VEXPAMAR-85931 format. One record per residue (C-alpha): x, y, z. Coordinates in Angstrom, 1 decimal, decimal comma. Example, Ala and Ser with C-alpha at 12.3 -4.5 7.8 and 13.67 -1.06 7.14 Angstrom:
REM VEXPAMAR-85931
+--------+--------+--------+
:     c1 :     c2 :     c3 :
+--------+--------+--------+
:   12,3 :   -4,5 :    7,8 :
:   13,7 :   -1,1 :    7,1 :
+--------+--------+--------+
//
This chain:
REM VEXPAMAR-85931
+--------+--------+--------+
:     c1 :     c2 :     c3 :
+--------+--------+--------+
:   -1,7 :   13,4 :    4,6 :
:    0,7 :   14,4 :    7,3 :
:   -0,3 :   16,9 :   10,0 :
:    1,5 :   18,0 :   13,2 :
:    5,2 :   17,1 :   13,3 :
:    4,9 :   13,4 :   12,5 :
:    7,7 :   11,1 :   13,3 :
:    9,6 :    9,5 :   10,5 :
:   10,3 :    6,5 :   12,7 :
:   10,1 :    3,5 :   10,3 :
:    9,1 :   -0,4 :   10,2 :
:    8,5 :   -3,2 :    7,6 :
:    9,4 :   -3,5 :    4,0 :
:    6,6 :   -2,8 :    1,5 :
:    6,1 :   -4,3 :   -1,9 :
:    4,5 :   -1,1 :   -3,2 :
:    7,7 :    0,9 :   -3,3 :
:    6,6 :    3,3 :   -6,0 :
:    3,1 :    4,0 :   -4,6 :
:    2,5 :    7,1 :   -2,5 :
:    2,2 :    6,4 :    1,2 :
:   -0,5 :    8,3 :    3,2 :
:   -0,7 :    8,6 :    6,9 :
:   -3,1 :   10,3 :    9,2 :
:   -2,9 :   12,6 :   12,3 :
:   -0,5 :   11,3 :   15,0 :
:    0,4 :    8,2 :   13,0 :
:    4,1 :    7,4 :   12,5 :
:    5,5 :    7,4 :    9,0 :
:    6,7 :    3,9 :    8,4 :
:    8,5 :    4,6 :    5,2 :
:   10,0 :    3,0 :    3,2 :
:   13,1 :    5,0 :    2,8 :
:   16,0 :    4,2 :    0,4 :
:   19,1 :    3,4 :    2,3 :
:   22,9 :    3,3 :    1,7 :
:   25,7 :    2,9 :    4,2 :
:   29,4 :    3,9 :    3,9 :
:   32,3 :    3,1 :    6,2 :
:   34,2 :    5,9 :    8,0 :
:   37,8 :    5,9 :    9,3 :
:   38,3 :    3,7 :   12,3 :
:   37,3 :    5,6 :   15,5 :
:   36,1 :    8,5 :   13,4 :
:   32,4 :    7,8 :   13,1 :
:   29,8 :   10,0 :   14,6 :
:   30,5 :   13,7 :   15,0 :
:   34,0 :   13,4 :   13,4 :
:   32,4 :   12,3 :   10,1 :
:   29,5 :   14,9 :   10,0 :
:   31,2 :   16,9 :    7,3 :
:   33,1 :   14,1 :    5,6 :
:   31,5 :   13,0 :    2,3 :
:   31,5 :    9,2 :    3,0 :
:   29,7 :    8,6 :   -0,3 :
:   32,5 :   10,3 :   -2,2 :
:   35,1 :    8,4 :   -0,3 :
:   33,4 :    5,0 :   -0,6 :
:   32,8 :    5,4 :   -4,4 :
:   36,2 :    7,0 :   -5,1 :
:   34,5 :   10,0 :   -6,5 :
:   31,9 :    8,3 :   -8,6 :
:   29,0 :    9,7 :   -6,5 :
:   28,8 :   12,4 :   -3,8 :
:   26,4 :   13,5 :   -1,0 :
:   25,6 :   16,6 :   -3,1 :
:   24,7 :   14,5 :   -6,2 :
:   22,4 :   12,2 :   -4,3 :
:   20,8 :   15,1 :   -2,3 :
:   20,0 :   16,8 :   -5,5 :
:   19,0 :   13,9 :   -7,7 :
:   18,1 :   10,8 :   -5,5 :
:   19,3 :    7,3 :   -6,4 :
:   18,0 :    4,1 :   -7,9 :
:   17,3 :    1,0 :   -5,9 :
:   20,1 :   -1,5 :   -6,6 :
:   22,8 :    1,0 :   -7,5 :
:   26,0 :    0,0 :   -5,9 :
:   28,4 :    2,0 :   -3,8 :
:   31,5 :    0,1 :   -2,6 :
:   29,9 :   -3,3 :   -2,1 :
:   26,5 :   -2,0 :   -0,8 :
:   23,4 :   -1,4 :   -2,8 :
:   20,7 :    1,3 :   -2,3 :
:   18,0 :   -0,7 :   -0,6 :
:   14,5 :    0,2 :    0,6 :
:   13,6 :   -0,4 :    4,2 :
:   11,6 :    0,7 :    7,2 :
:   12,8 :    1,3 :   10,7 :
:   11,1 :   -0,2 :   13,7 :
:    9,1 :    2,0 :   16,0 :
:   12,2 :    2,8 :   18,1 :
:   14,1 :    4,1 :   15,0 :
:   16,9 :    1,5 :   15,2 :
:   18,9 :    1,8 :   12,0 :
:   21,1 :   -1,2 :   12,7 :
:   18,2 :   -3,6 :   13,3 :
:   16,5 :   -2,4 :   10,1 :
:   19,7 :   -2,9 :    8,0 :
:   20,1 :   -6,5 :    9,3 :
:   16,4 :   -7,1 :    8,5 :
:   16,7 :   -5,9 :    4,9 :
:   20,0 :   -7,9 :    4,4 :
:   22,3 :   -4,9 :    4,0 :
:   24,6 :   -6,2 :    6,8 :
:   24,7 :   -9,1 :    9,2 :
:   26,6 :   -7,1 :   11,8 :
:   24,2 :   -6,5 :   14,7 :
:   26,4 :   -3,7 :   16,3 :
:   27,9 :   -1,8 :   13,4 :
:   30,2 :    1,0 :   14,4 :
:   32,2 :    3,7 :   12,6 :
:   29,7 :    3,8 :    9,7 :
:   27,4 :    6,4 :    8,1 :
:   23,8 :    5,8 :    6,9 :
:   22,1 :    7,8 :    4,2 :
:   18,3 :    7,7 :    3,9 :
:   16,4 :    9,4 :    1,1 :
:   12,6 :    9,8 :    0,5 :
:   10,3 :   12,0 :   -1,6 :
:    8,0 :   14,3 :    0,3 :
:    4,9 :   15,2 :   -1,8 :
:    3,2 :   18,5 :   -1,1 :
:    0,0 :   19,7 :   -2,8 :
:    1,1 :   23,3 :   -2,3 :
:    4,0 :   25,4 :   -1,3 :
:    4,5 :   25,4 :    2,5 :
:    7,1 :   27,8 :    3,9 :
:    8,7 :   28,0 :    7,3 :
:    7,2 :   24,7 :    8,5 :
:    8,9 :   23,0 :   11,5 :
:   11,1 :   19,9 :   11,1 :
:   12,3 :   17,9 :   14,0 :
:   15,1 :   15,3 :   14,2 :
:   16,7 :   12,9 :   16,7 :
:   19,8 :   10,9 :   16,0 :
:   22,4 :    8,5 :   17,3 :
:   25,0 :    9,8 :   16,7 :
:   25,6 :   12,9 :   14,5 :
:   23,1 :   14,1 :   11,9 :
:   23,0 :   16,1 :    8,7 :
:   19,8 :   16,9 :    6,7 :
:   19,3 :   18,0 :    3,1 :
:   16,1 :   19,2 :    1,5 :
:   15,9 :   19,7 :   -2,3 :
:   19,7 :   19,6 :   -2,5 :
:   20,4 :   22,2 :    0,3 :
:   21,7 :   21,5 :    3,8 :
:   19,0 :   22,6 :    6,2 :
:   20,4 :   21,2 :    9,4 :
:   23,4 :   19,5 :   10,9 :
:   24,5 :   18,6 :   14,4 :
:   28,0 :   17,2 :   14,8 :
:   27,4 :   15,4 :   18,1 :
:   27,8 :   12,0 :   19,7 :
:   24,6 :   11,2 :   21,5 :
:   21,8 :    8,7 :   22,0 :
:   18,7 :    9,4 :   20,0 :
:   16,4 :   10,0 :   23,0 :
:   12,7 :    9,2 :   23,2 :
:   10,7 :    8,3 :   20,1 :
:    8,0 :   10,9 :   21,0 :
:   10,3 :   13,9 :   21,1 :
:   12,8 :   15,6 :   18,9 :
:   16,3 :   16,7 :   20,0 :
:   16,7 :   19,3 :   17,2 :
:   14,0 :   21,5 :   15,6 :
:   14,3 :   24,0 :   12,7 :
:   12,3 :   25,5 :    9,9 :
:   12,2 :   24,4 :    6,2 :
:   10,3 :   25,3 :    3,0 :
:    8,4 :   22,7 :    1,0 :
:    7,8 :   23,4 :   -2,6 :
:    4,7 :   22,3 :   -4,4 :
:    5,1 :   18,8 :   -5,8 :
:    8,0 :   16,5 :   -5,0 :
:   10,6 :   17,4 :   -2,4 :
:   13,8 :   15,3 :   -2,0 :
:   14,8 :   14,7 :    1,7 :
:   18,1 :   13,1 :    2,6 :
:   19,2 :   12,3 :    6,2 :
:   22,7 :   11,3 :    7,1 :
:   23,4 :    9,7 :   10,4 :
:   27,0 :    8,9 :   11,3 :
:   27,5 :    6,3 :   14,0 :
:   30,5 :    6,1 :   16,3 :
:   29,6 :    3,2 :   18,6 :
:   26,7 :    1,7 :   20,6 :
:   23,2 :    2,5 :   19,4 :
:   22,5 :    3,8 :   15,9 :
:   19,1 :    5,3 :   14,8 :
:   17,0 :    8,3 :   13,9 :
:   13,6 :    9,9 :   14,1 :
:   12,5 :   12,7 :   11,7 :
:    9,3 :   14,7 :   11,4 :
:    7,8 :   17,7 :    9,6 :
:    4,9 :   19,8 :   10,8 :
:    3,1 :   20,0 :    7,4 :
:    0,6 :   18,3 :    5,1 :
:    2,3 :   15,8 :    2,8 :
:    2,5 :   12,3 :    1,4 :
:    5,7 :   10,3 :    0,8 :
:    7,1 :    7,8 :   -1,8 :
:   10,2 :    6,5 :   -3,3 :
:    9,3 :    7,7 :   -6,8 :
:   12,4 :    9,8 :   -7,5 :
:   11,4 :   10,2 :  -11,1 :
:    8,8 :   12,7 :   -9,8 :
:   11,6 :   14,9 :   -8,5 :
:   13,2 :   17,6 :  -10,5 :
:   16,0 :   19,6 :   -8,8 :
:   15,8 :   23,3 :   -9,3 :
:   18,6 :   25,7 :   -8,2 :
:   17,4 :   28,5 :   -5,9 :
:   18,9 :   31,8 :   -4,9 :
:   19,4 :   33,2 :   -1,4 :
:   15,7 :   34,0 :   -1,2 :
:   14,6 :   30,5 :   -2,2 :
:   13,5 :   31,6 :   -5,7 :
:   14,2 :   29,3 :   -8,6 :
:   17,3 :   30,1 :  -10,8 :
:   16,5 :   29,3 :  -14,5 :
:   18,6 :   26,6 :  -16,1 :
:   20,6 :   27,7 :  -19,1 :
:   19,1 :   26,3 :  -22,3 :
:   21,5 :   25,2 :  -25,0 :
:   20,0 :   24,4 :  -28,4 :
:   21,0 :   24,2 :  -32,1 :
:   20,7 :   27,9 :  -32,6 :
:   23,4 :   30,5 :  -32,2 :
:   24,6 :   29,2 :  -28,9 :
:   24,7 :   25,5 :  -29,8 :
:   28,5 :   25,1 :  -29,4 :
:   30,0 :   24,4 :  -26,0 :
:   33,0 :   26,7 :  -25,8 :
:   33,6 :   26,1 :  -22,1 :
:   35,2 :   26,6 :  -19,8 :
:   36,7 :   23,1 :  -20,2 :
:   39,5 :   21,4 :  -18,2 :
:   42,4 :   20,7 :  -20,5 :
:   45,3 :   18,2 :  -20,7 :
:   47,7 :   17,5 :  -23,5 :
:   50,0 :   14,4 :  -24,1 :
:   52,5 :   13,9 :  -26,9 :
:   52,2 :   11,0 :  -29,4 :
:   55,0 :    9,1 :  -31,1 :
:   56,6 :   11,1 :  -34,0 :
:   54,4 :   11,1 :  -37,1 :
:   51,7 :    9,1 :  -35,2 :
:   49,4 :   11,8 :  -34,2 :
:   45,8 :   12,1 :  -35,6 :
:   44,0 :    9,0 :  -36,7 :
:   46,9 :    6,7 :  -35,6 :
:   46,6 :    7,8 :  -32,0 :
:   42,8 :    7,6 :  -31,8 :
:   42,8 :    4,3 :  -29,8 :
:   46,2 :    4,9 :  -28,1 :
:   45,9 :    5,8 :  -24,5 :
:   48,2 :    8,8 :  -24,4 :
:   47,4 :    9,7 :  -20,8 :
:   48,5 :    6,2 :  -19,8 :
:   51,8 :    6,6 :  -21,7 :
:   52,5 :   10,2 :  -20,5 :
:   51,9 :    9,3 :  -16,9 :
:   53,8 :    6,0 :  -17,0 :
:   50,6 :    4,1 :  -16,0 :
:   49,6 :    6,4 :  -13,1 :
:   46,4 :    7,6 :  -14,9 :
:   44,4 :    6,4 :  -17,9 :
:   41,7 :    7,6 :  -20,3 :
:   39,2 :    5,2 :  -18,7 :
:   40,0 :    6,6 :  -15,2 :
:   39,6 :   10,2 :  -16,2 :
:   36,5 :    9,6 :  -18,3 :
:   34,8 :    7,9 :  -15,3 :
:   36,1 :   10,0 :  -12,4 :
:   37,2 :   13,4 :  -13,8 :
:   40,2 :   15,4 :  -12,8 :
:   41,0 :   18,5 :  -10,7 :
:   42,7 :   21,7 :  -11,9 :
:   46,4 :   21,5 :  -11,2 :
:   46,7 :   17,7 :  -11,3 :
:   49,8 :   16,6 :  -13,2 :
:   50,1 :   14,2 :  -16,1 :
:   53,7 :   14,0 :  -17,4 :
:   55,0 :   17,5 :  -17,9 :
:   51,6 :   19,2 :  -17,9 :
:   48,9 :   20,2 :  -15,4 :
:   45,1 :   20,1 :  -16,0 :
:   44,2 :   23,7 :  -16,8 :
:   40,9 :   25,5 :  -17,4 :
:   40,4 :   27,2 :  -20,7 :
:   37,7 :   28,5 :  -23,0 :
:   37,7 :   27,9 :  -26,8 :
:   37,4 :   30,8 :  -29,1 :
:   34,6 :   31,0 :  -31,7 :
:   36,8 :   29,2 :  -34,3 :
:   37,5 :   26,3 :  -32,0 :
:   41,3 :   26,6 :  -32,2 :
:   42,8 :   24,4 :  -29,5 :
:   46,4 :   25,4 :  -30,1 :
:   45,7 :   29,1 :  -29,8 :
:   43,7 :   28,5 :  -26,6 :
:   46,6 :   26,4 :  -25,1 :
:   49,1 :   29,2 :  -25,8 :
:   46,7 :   31,7 :  -24,2 :
:   46,3 :   29,8 :  -21,0 :
:   50,0 :   29,1 :  -20,8 :
:   50,1 :   25,3 :  -21,3 :
:   52,5 :   25,7 :  -24,2 :
:   54,3 :   28,4 :  -26,1 :
:   54,4 :   26,4 :  -29,3 :
:   52,0 :   28,0 :  -31,8 :
:   51,9 :   25,0 :  -34,1 :
:   52,1 :   21,9 :  -32,0 :
:   52,0 :   18,6 :  -33,9 :
:   51,8 :   14,9 :  -33,0 :
:   50,0 :   15,6 :  -29,8 :
:   46,6 :   14,8 :  -28,2 :
:   44,3 :   17,0 :  -26,2 :
:   41,8 :   15,9 :  -23,6 :
:   38,9 :   18,3 :  -22,7 :
:   36,7 :   17,7 :  -19,7 :
:   33,4 :   19,4 :  -18,9 :
:   30,6 :   18,7 :  -16,4 :
:   27,1 :   19,1 :  -17,8 :
:   24,2 :   19,4 :  -15,3 :
:   20,6 :   18,7 :  -16,1 :
:   17,4 :   18,8 :  -14,0 :
:   16,0 :   15,7 :  -15,7 :
:   17,1 :   12,7 :  -17,6 :
:   17,2 :   13,3 :  -21,4 :
:   17,3 :   10,2 :  -23,6 :
:   18,4 :   10,0 :  -27,2 :
:   19,5 :   13,6 :  -27,6 :
:   21,7 :   14,6 :  -30,5 :
:   25,4 :   15,4 :  -30,0 :
:   27,5 :   16,9 :  -32,8 :
:   31,3 :   17,3 :  -33,1 :
:   33,9 :   18,6 :  -35,5 :
:   37,6 :   17,9 :  -35,1 :
:   41,1 :   18,4 :  -36,5 :
:   42,2 :   15,7 :  -36,6 :
:   40,8 :   12,5 :  -35,1 :
:   38,2 :   12,5 :  -32,3 :
:   37,0 :   10,2 :  -29,5 :
:   34,2 :   11,1 :  -27,0 :
:   33,2 :    9,7 :  -23,6 :
:   30,1 :   10,5 :  -21,7 :
:   29,8 :    9,3 :  -18,0 :
:   32,7 :    6,9 :  -18,6 :
:   31,4 :    5,3 :  -21,7 :
:   32,7 :    5,8 :  -25,3 :
:   29,9 :    7,3 :  -27,3 :
:   31,7 :    8,2 :  -30,5 :
:   35,0 :    7,5 :  -32,3 :
:   36,2 :    8,8 :  -35,7 :
:   39,8 :    7,8 :  -36,6 :
:   40,4 :   10,4 :  -39,3 :
:   42,8 :   13,1 :  -40,4 :
:   40,8 :   16,1 :  -41,4 :
:   40,3 :   19,8 :  -41,0 :
:   37,6 :   20,8 :  -38,4 :
:   35,2 :   22,3 :  -41,0 :
:   32,5 :   24,9 :  -40,7 :
:   31,6 :   26,2 :  -37,2 :
:   27,9 :   26,3 :  -38,2 :
:   27,7 :   22,6 :  -39,0 :
:   28,8 :   19,3 :  -37,4 :
:   30,9 :   16,7 :  -39,2 :
:   29,7 :   13,9 :  -37,0 :
:   26,3 :   13,5 :  -35,2 :
:   25,2 :   10,8 :  -32,8 :
:   22,7 :   10,2 :  -30,0 :
:   23,5 :   10,2 :  -26,3 :
:   21,7 :    9,8 :  -23,0 :
:   22,0 :   12,5 :  -20,3 :
:   21,4 :   11,5 :  -16,7 :
:   19,6 :   13,7 :  -14,3 :
:   22,3 :   15,6 :  -12,4 :
:   26,0 :   15,8 :  -13,3 :
:   27,2 :   14,3 :  -16,6 :
:   31,0 :   14,1 :  -17,2 :
:   31,9 :   14,7 :  -20,9 :
:   35,5 :   14,0 :  -22,2 :
:   36,6 :   14,8 :  -25,7 :
:   39,9 :   13,6 :  -27,1 :
:   41,4 :   15,2 :  -30,3 :
:   44,6 :   13,8 :  -31,7 :
:   46,6 :   16,2 :  -33,9 :
:   48,9 :   15,0 :  -36,7 :
:   49,9 :   18,4 :  -38,2 :
:   48,6 :   21,7 :  -39,4 :
:   45,4 :   23,0 :  -37,7 :
:   44,1 :   21,6 :  -34,4 :
:   40,7 :   22,2 :  -33,0 :
:   37,2 :   21,0 :  -32,0 :
:   33,5 :   22,0 :  -31,9 :
:   31,0 :   20,2 :  -29,6 :
:   27,3 :   20,7 :  -29,2 :
:   24,4 :   18,9 :  -27,6 :
:   20,7 :   19,4 :  -28,5 :
:   19,4 :   19,4 :  -24,9 :
:   18,7 :   21,6 :  -21,9 :
:   21,6 :   21,8 :  -19,5 :
:   23,9 :   24,0 :  -17,5 :
:   27,7 :   24,1 :  -17,3 :
:   28,9 :   23,6 :  -13,7 :
:   31,4 :   25,8 :  -12,0 :
:   34,0 :   23,0 :  -11,8 :
:   34,6 :   21,5 :  -15,3 :
:   35,8 :   17,9 :  -15,2 :
:   34,6 :   17,2 :  -11,7 :
:   31,6 :   15,1 :  -10,7 :
:   31,1 :   17,2 :   -7,6 :
:   30,1 :   20,8 :   -8,3 :
:   31,6 :   22,2 :   -5,1 :
:   34,9 :   21,0 :   -3,4 :
:   34,5 :   18,3 :   -0,8 :
:   37,0 :   17,5 :    1,9 :
:   38,9 :   14,3 :    1,2 :
:   41,0 :   12,0 :    3,4 :
:   42,9 :    8,8 :    2,8 :
:   40,9 :    5,7 :    3,6 :
:   42,3 :    2,1 :    3,6 :
:   39,1 :    0,5 :    2,5 :
:   40,4 :   -3,1 :    2,4 :
:   41,8 :   -2,8 :    5,9 :
:   38,6 :   -1,3 :    7,2 :
:   36,4 :   -4,0 :    5,7 :
:   38,7 :   -6,8 :    7,0 :
:   38,3 :   -5,3 :   10,5 :
:   34,5 :   -5,5 :   10,3 :
+--------+--------+--------+
//
């Protein structure tokens, strides 16, 4: 157990990664932590990158700082050529030396780069207003249970191993707490020390962690439960796009035709949107991605008129794409999804096609599903895309999932809140390494 502002300094790779690590009074925490690195713009490491989401930039939107801070990561998962890897820092907290030792890089003096280190802090009881201390070279940002608890946008050396440059208070909940530390390096040394004045154990068992949203007082916010009862259908809000098909080729004939690709002249594809999402206002052909909520009867055409995407009340030979982001506090395997459609339908979840039905039909009864199938929800954000191709007549959809989840505030985005973006020439940066 930890007592008295222990240093999270760090040395030596352990083979018992999933076992809890216990230290005693005044003993350094040797880890392991789970590590990722991401390049910054040239000459923009350190304090200039403190509030830049380098994970988002490196992965081209496939993962974000927020997502990892809330949900952790799996050892071996890849982000732009690097893999999440466990490792322990030496006693002096030298990040660069540790990264070389674990094989993440062979560059002994890596500059303009950001490290992310995550670990589970196990507490036998709730501990409020305990002191945390950090030192860093250069800038630092700290998340606990998905919330930013400290940042210092500074270029500096990390100081002595037995002192902390910054101190602040945090709350540990009973059970597993997810701690993430970001250190952005401009040049020269690169390292960190972290400590918490509390009783706790640590591990890399992120399966033990369940993210719970809290209010301003730190009290849990209940997750919306969606089941097969009266509220089983997901009405939205969804993020919508439409694309015309060839004349008389809507419905089942367009099920496997990439209408986004055709409408954008190759600038965007179904695969791209299903993996990475879209932002409200982005253009495809003559239309913009627009937020809208389906009525109880699932009428797509009426909803599109209502949100101003079209003024045609009976639009035929056209395909709709609906995006929504579903957030869960835990992985849920083999849950049932149900859909109705008028006409054909295709469904992607987290970039993978999970259902296709090339058919011309009416959308049926709102209280039953025409097609049901099993899907796996990942812990955290899950991106769902539904394509409905319309031949003629009615046009609509129903979608439901037999699981516990919440709808995020930004449908169709993998990041719940906006993150600042900047243009990065990744190939050029890597060649200059």
